[in-house]
N, C-alpha and C positions, 0 to 999 in steps of 0.2 A: 499563488504562482508556484509552479513546480520547477525544481532545478534539474537541469539535465546533467547526467553524470558523464564526465569526460573520462576516457580511458587513461589509466595511469601509464606513463612511459615505462618501458622496460627498465629493469634495475640498472643496467649498465649505462643508461642514458639520463639518469638523474643522480643528484648528490646523495650520499648516505644520510639517512634520517633515522635518529634513534636516541637512546639514552646513554649518558656517560656518568659513571659513578662519582667522578670528581666534582661535578656540579653541585651535588647535595651533600656528599659524605667526605669529600677530600680523601685522605689516606685511611679512613677508619671504616670503610664499607664492610659489611658482613655478607656471607653467603645468603642468609635469610633476606636481607634487604635487596640484594641483587635479584633473587628469585621473585620477590614480591613486585618489584618494578617491572621485571620481564613479563610477569603474568598480566599486570595492568596494561602494558603495551600490547600484548597479544589480544586482550579482550577489547580494548578501546581504540587502539591506534594502528594496528597492523593493516586494517582495511584501507587506511589512508597513506600507506607506504612506509610507516615507521617499522623497520624490521631489523635494527641493529642495536645490540646491547654491548657496551664496552665497560670492562672492569679496568679502571685506570691504575696508575702507578702506586706502588707501595701498599697494596691491599694486604700483603703478606707480612708486613712489618709489625712485630708485636708491641713496639713502643710508639706506634703511630698516634698522631694527634690530628685534630680536625683538618685544618688547612695549612699545613706547613710540613717541612721535612726535618727529620732529625739527622744531624751530621753523624756519620759513622754508624748508621743504623745496622743492627745485626741482620745477617742474611739467614733466613729460615725457610729455604726452599730445599726440596730433595733433589736428587739427580735428574729428575724428569720435569723440574720446574713447578712442582706442586707445593702448595702451602703446607708448612708444618706449624702454622700459627695455632697457639692453644685456643 
């Protein structure tokens, strides 16, 4: 039996579908991990509508731990919002 392919609704007519760094990495995601997950999505999920990559909260925090927040975490962003994390 062959499956017929339905056309995917235009992007503005469907919910966002993608990957969020918090789900696996919490506050400790690295650029390398984000790029690896984005490449996997591109190669395996983009054709199914998965087209959004979100780097969630506190990725820039140098004392971050897996799934929790540090009170009074140091701000390490430059004037353009870019990470200065070592």
